[in-house]
N, C-alpha and C positions, 0 to 999 in steps of 0.2 A: 700208637703214633697218629697225631692229628695234624691236619693242614688247614690253612685258612680257606673259608668257603668263597668260591667264585662261581656265580651262576652262569651257565652257558646259554646261548641263544638256541632254541630248538631249530633244527634244520630238517626240512621236509625231504631232503635228498639223502639223508644219512644212510638209509637202508639200501639204497640202490647205487649211489655214486661210487662208493669205495674209497673216497678221499679221506674220510674220517669215520671213526666208529664210537667215539666217546663224547661227542658234542652234547648229547642229551643228559650226560651225567654231571652232578656237582663236581667241581674240580677236586675236592678232598677225596671223593670216592675214586676218581680216575687215578690219582696219585697213589692211593692205597692199593689199587689193583696192580699198578706197575711195580710198586715196592714189593708186593707179595710175589710177583714173578721173579724179581731179582733175588729175593731171599731164598726162594725154592731152588734156584739154580746155583747160587754162589755161597750160601752160608756154610756149606760143608768144607769150603776151601779157606774162607777168610771172613772178616767182619764186613758187612754191607752197610755203608753209611746211609743216612736218610737222604732220599732223593731231593735234588735241588729243583724247585718249581720254576715256572716260566710265565711270562705274559701269555694269555690264552688267545687273544684275537689279533688279527692283522700282523702276524709274526713272519709269514712266509715272504721272503724277499725274492723268491724265484717262483714264477707261475708258468705252467705249461697248459696249453689248450689245444684240443683237436677241433678243426673246423669241418663242419658237415652240414647236412640238411635234415630236417624232420620230415615226417610223412606228408606234410602239406607243401613241402618244397621250400620252407623258410630256412635261411641260413642260421645255424646255431653254433655254439662253441661250448666245450666242456671236456669231460673225461669219459673214457670207456667204463661202463659198469664193471665192477670187480668180477673177474673170471669170464668176461664176455667181450664181444666186439660191438656191443650196443652203445651208441653215443648218448650220454646223458646231458641234457641241456642245462648248463650251470650259468645262470645269469649273474649271480653274485655269490661270493663265498667269504665267510667271516674270518677264514684263516689267511687269506691273501692280503698283501699290503694295500693300504688305502689308495684308491684310484685305479687299481688293476682292472676292476670290473668295468669301469667307464672306458678304458682304453680298448678292452675286448668288445664292448658294445659298439664303439666306433669302427672297429675292424669289421664286425658283422654288417653294419649299416653300409659301409662303402664297398665291401665286396659285392653287395647286391647292386648298388647304384652304378658301379664301374664295370659291371658285367664280369666280375672275377669269380668263376665257378669253383666251389669246393672240389678238391681232388677226390676222384673215385678210385679206390685201390683195386677194385675188381676190373673195371674197364680201362684203367690206366689213362684216364683223361681228366680234364679239369685242371685247376691251378693250385689254389691255396690249400695247404694241408695242415700245418700247425702254426701256432704263434707262441713264442717264448718271450716272457718279460723278466727282466732282472732289475732290481733296484739296489743302489748303494744305501745301506741303512743309515749311515752317518752323513754321507755326501748328498743323498737325495737324488742322485743321478739315475736316470732310467734308460735302459736299453730295450729296444724292441727288435726281435729277430723274426722275420717272416720266412716261413719254410714253404716252398712251392714244390709240387710233384713234377712239374715240367718247367723248363727254362723260358721265362718271359719277363725279362728285366724291365720292359716298358710298363707292363701292368704293375710290377713291384714298385716302380718309381711313382706311378700314379697313386697307389695306396699309401706309400710313404709320405707323399706331399699332402694327402688328405689328413693323415695322422698328425703331421706337423702343424697344420692349420688349426686342428681341434684341440691339440694338447701341447701347450708350451713347455710342460714339465718334461717331455721326452727329450733327452739329450743326444741320443744316437739311434739310428735305424739301420739294420743290416738285412741281407737277403741271402738265402741259400736254397739250392735244389736238392731234394731228397726223393728220388724215384724208386728207392729200394723197397723190396717186399719185407718190411720190418716194422716192429712197433716202436723203434727208436725215433725220437723226435728229430734229432739232428743226424745228418750223414757225415761222411768224411770229406765231402766237397768243400771247397773254400767259400768263405763268406765274401759278399760284395757289399761295400759300405754305400748306403744310399743317402745318409745324412749323418753329420757329426764325425767323431773320430773312430767309430767302429768298436769301441769298448767303453767301459765306465771305470771309475775309481771309487774306492771306499776306504774307510779307516777302521782298523781293528787293533785294539791294544796299543794305540798310539802309533801304529804303522800304517803306511799307505799301500793299498793293493790294487793292481790292475786286473780287471775282470773282463775276459772275453766271453762271447756267447757260450762256448763249450767248456769254459774253465770250471774246475771243481771249486766251489766256495759254499760254505755252509748256508742253508736257506734261512736259518734263524740267527741272524747276526747278533742280535741283542743278547742271546744266550751263549753264543760261541765264545765270547770273551771269558765267560765264567767257566766253560768247558776247558779251555786252554789254560786258564789259571790253575785249575785243579791238576791238569796233566804236568804243568811245569813245576808246581809245588811238589808233586810226587817224585819228580826226577831229581830234586835236590841238587841242582846245578850250582857250581861254585866259581865258574870261569875257567876251570882247568880241563874240562872234559872234551873228548871227541864224541860227537853225537851223530846218529843217523836218523833221518826222518823218512821212513819207508811209506810207500803209497802217498807221496807228499802232496799231490794235487798242485795247487798254485804256490805251495811252500809257506802257508800261513804258520804252521807250527815251527818249521825250520827257521823262519825269520824272527819269530818271537823268541825262540830258544837261543838265537845267535847272540843276543845281548847278555846271556848268562853262561855262555860256553866258549871254549877256545876255538872250536872248529865244528861246523855242521855240514853233513852231506845229505842233500835232499834227492831222493830217488823216485822217479815217476815215469810211467810208460806213455803218457799222453803228451805229444809234442807241444800242443798249444798251451797246456798247463805249465810245462817247463819254461816256455818263452815268457809266459805271464810272470812266473816266479823270478826269472832273471830281470825282467823290467821292474818288478817291485823291489828287488834288491838294490838296483841302481837308484831308484827313486828315494829309497831310504838311506842311501850311503852305506850299505852293508857289504863288507868285502870278505867276511869269513864264512860264507855259505857257498858251497859248490853244488850246482844243479846237474844231476845226471839223468839223461834220457835212457832208461833201461827198464826191463822187467825186474821188479824188486827181488824175486826169488833167485834169478840168475845173478844179479849183482851181489847179493849176500853170499851166494855160493862161491863166487870168485874171491870175495874178501876172506872167507874162511880158508880157502885153499892157499891163499897168500899169507895166512896167519896174521892178518892185520888186527889191531886191537882198537876197540871202541868201548867207551864207558857206558853210554846210554843209547838205547834204541827206542824211538817212538814208532808205532805202527798204527795206521788208521785205514784198514782195508775196506773194500765194499761189503755189502750185506752178506755175501756168501762167505765172508771171512777170509783167512789166509789159506795156505795150502801146506802140505807136508814138506815140499821142497824148500819153501821159505823157512818154516819153523825148524826144520832140521839144520839148515845153514845158520839160523839165528842161534840155536843152542851151541853149535860148534864155535861160533864167534865169541861166546861167553861174555857178553856185556855185564857190567855190574847191575844195571837196572834195565828193565823192559817196561815201557808204558804202552799198554794196549788200549786204544780207543776204538770202541765198537758201536755200530748202530743196530746190531742184532745180538741180543743176549744169548740165543741158542748157539750160534756159531762161535761166540766168544767162549762159552763154556766148553764146547768141543775142542777148541784150540788150547784152552787152559789145561784140559786133561792131557793133551799131547805134551805140552811144555813141562808139566809136572811129572809126567811118566818118564820122559827121556832126558830131561835137563836137570841140572843142580839148582833148581829154583823153588821158591816158596812165594805164595801170594800174601801180601801184607794188607790188602784192602781193595774193595770195589766201591766206586762212587757212581751211583746212577745220576744222570742229569736229564731233566725233561726238556728235550729239544723240539719235540713234536706234539704239543698239546692237542687234545681232541682225537688223537690217533692212538693205536696200540704200540707204537714204536717208542723205543727207549735208547738213549745213548748211555754208554757205561765206560768208565775208565778203570782199568785194573792195573795194580802195581805189583810187579814181579821183582824180587831181589834174589841175587845169587846167594846161596846158603853160606853162612859164615866160614865153615870149614873149607869152602871152595875159594874163598877170597884170599889171595896171596898177600 
């Protein structure tokens, strides 16, 4: 199996940053490595289709940066080195959307000139801790989220005003306090809008989506449409089905499926994501999607107890995969089709073994999709069908 050659730009930070591990490889070699991993894991269960390649540069529409200081006291931004708490100074990254590095450069410049000290996690002093950038791939709208370790809205407004003057492309700026002892970029504290509407909009598969700072929305929007087209084709929707979208995030799959299904229930535990999904449904005039704020495992457990019937279940869990509570309830629900979208092949294979061991299902195919070029991460879509003798 051969893939078209795309030369990567060498990155001097590849060995220490941890953000990517394949940038020095020709793209054909990277894809062959990923395909080999998929075949090793899934070929015993079903046919593994050739991986779908992606644009390799400037594909990340979401950028997170830690703000700190180097040994000379200069303000820097970047990522923690893999497996450590050492901040690597990343001045530019070929994976980030065009313009992201310039915005971060402006943040570094004005934190110094405005006397905004980087937050010190050990001493619990200082102010700015993280910066989150989000871009609407189709809309071009850009959101900047400033994360401070302590509450100082005055300084946050000064920094926001400086960013507005330097970058006309920024459409909204928000601010949040995160003083928690955690590696998480965002906290549970509310956001304060400093400029614009506090969120951005984007278009995916002909639908408009509202994206808040904490909303789950795929970072490679250009490839997400391909991923969801694969999942929807596997589902074989005809307009008559009852569908569940578990771990639904902002409801991107649910809203896309609504045009081909009778009814869709989107289940998500994050309140902000549920609200974003409801907003997007209203914007698109969609009225056959119900958004449920709940733990997906608990919700499916309740459905199985009530003996409710659904035809298709989509699930797109986090990297750790699903859990036995969810999978057990899913098997009891007995949908005709299960579409499992995964960003971690190893946890997908683990959950696949559980479904095949305890449920009346077979795997009809696995489709790898390269959502994260230059990294070792792979997105996979697996199609499970209830065995024929089990279909009434």
